[in-house]
C-alpha positions in Angstrom: 118.8 107.6 67.2 119.5 109.9 70.1 119.1 108.7 73.7 116.2 110.3 75.5 118.6 111.5 78.1 120.3 113.7 75.7 117.0 115.7 75.1 116.0 118.5 77.4 114.9 116.9 80.6 111.4 117.1 81.8 112.8 117.5 85.2 113.8 120.8 86.4 117.1 120.1 88.2 117.3 123.7 89.7 113.9 123.4 91.4 113.8 119.6 91.6 110.4 119.6 90.1 109.1 118.2 86.9 108.6 120.5 84.0 105.2 120.4 82.3 105.4 118.8 78.9 102.8 118.1 76.2 103.4 114.4 76.7 100.0 113.2 77.8 101.4 109.8 78.9 103.4 111.6 81.6 100.9 114.1 82.8 99.7 112.1 85.9 103.3 111.3 86.9 104.5 115.0 86.5 101.6 116.2 88.8 102.2 113.4 91.4 106.0 113.8 91.2 105.7 117.6 91.7 103.2 117.4 94.5 105.0 114.7 96.4 108.4 116.5 96.0 107.0 119.6 97.4 105.6 117.7 100.3 108.9 116.1 101.0 110.7 119.4 100.7 108.5 120.8 103.5 109.5 118.1 105.9 112.4 117.8 108.2 114.8 115.5 106.3 115.2 113.0 109.3 111.4 112.8 109.6 111.0 112.2 105.9 113.6 109.4 106.0 111.9 107.6 108.9 108.2 108.2 108.1 107.9 108.8 104.4 109.8 105.8 103.0 107.4 104.8 100.3 106.8 108.5 99.3 110.6 109.0 98.8 110.7 105.7 96.7 107.8 106.6 94.5 109.2 110.0 93.9 112.6 108.4 92.7 110.7 106.1 90.5 108.5 108.8 89.0 111.7 110.9 88.5 113.3 108.0 86.5 110.2 107.7 84.4 110.2 111.4 83.6 113.9 111.4 82.8 113.4 108.7 80.3 110.0 110.0 79.1 108.7 106.4 79.6 106.0 105.7 82.1 106.9 102.0 82.1 110.4 103.0 83.8 108.4 103.9 87.1 107.6 100.4 88.0 105.0 101.5 90.5 103.4 98.7 92.5 99.9 99.3 93.7 100.9 98.4 97.3 103.6 101.1 97.4 101.2 103.8 95.9 98.6 102.9 98.6 101.2 103.2 101.2 102.1 106.7 99.7 98.4 107.7 100.0 98.4 106.6 103.7 101.6 108.5 104.5 100.6 111.7 102.9 96.8 111.7 102.7 96.3 114.8 104.8 99.2 116.9 103.4 98.6 116.6 99.7 97.0 119.3 97.5 93.9 118.2 95.7 95.6 117.9 92.2 98.4 115.7 93.6 95.9 113.6 95.4 93.8 113.0 92.3 96.9 112.2 90.3 98.0 109.8 92.9 94.7 108.2 93.0 94.7 107.8 89.1 98.1 106.2 89.2 97.0 103.8 92.0 94.0 102.8 89.9 96.2 102.2 86.9 98.7 100.0 89.0 95.8 98.0 90.6 94.4 97.3 87.0 97.9 96.4 85.9 98.5 94.1 88.9 95.2 92.4 88.4 95.8 91.7 84.8 99.2 90.4 85.5 97.9 88.1 88.2 95.2 86.8 85.9 97.8 86.0 83.3 100.3 84.4 85.6 97.6 82.0 87.1 98.6 78.4 86.4 96.4 75.4 87.1 98.2 72.6 88.9 96.6 69.3 87.8 97.7 66.0 89.2 97.2 62.6 87.5 94.1 61.9 89.6 92.6 65.3 88.5 93.2 64.2 84.9 91.7 60.8 85.3 88.6 62.3 87.0 88.1 64.7 84.2 88.5 61.8 81.6 85.8 59.9 83.5 83.4 62.8 83.4 84.0 63.3 79.6 83.8 59.7 78.6 81.4 58.3 81.1 81.9 56.4 84.4 82.8 52.8 84.8 85.7 50.5 83.8 84.4 49.7 80.3 84.6 53.3 79.1 87.9 54.1 80.6 90.9 54.2 78.3 93.3 51.3 78.9 96.2 53.8 79.1 94.6 55.5 82.1 93.9 52.4 84.2 96.3 51.5 87.1 98.4 48.4 86.8 
């Protein structure tokens, strides 16, 4: 099987903008990467390096995802996408703003799902004993002998 990097790249290296492909999984990323790259190209490089750090990182991550044709390669955290929106909210064209908003919503959903699955309940022995008392009734006669303190 041939590596995706050997195929024609969805990234136009001459213009430093993404090519439009028929891959619907990458459409939002292509629009966002193109618009953000255009924005960064219009800024003074020193100003962009000091004031648009999150935007530059997101463009690099989007570029990686486009190069591999794999949206998962972008690793876009919601906090960083929100920072990009704050950095560039007044300078983006409407299409890029909508694509960025859609990517942010996806990232927030993904982060919420991940947080839900990572949640672990920390039970102590006293929590376990209290739960056993609730299930089997209160009082020393109904408590299991293995749960009583020595």
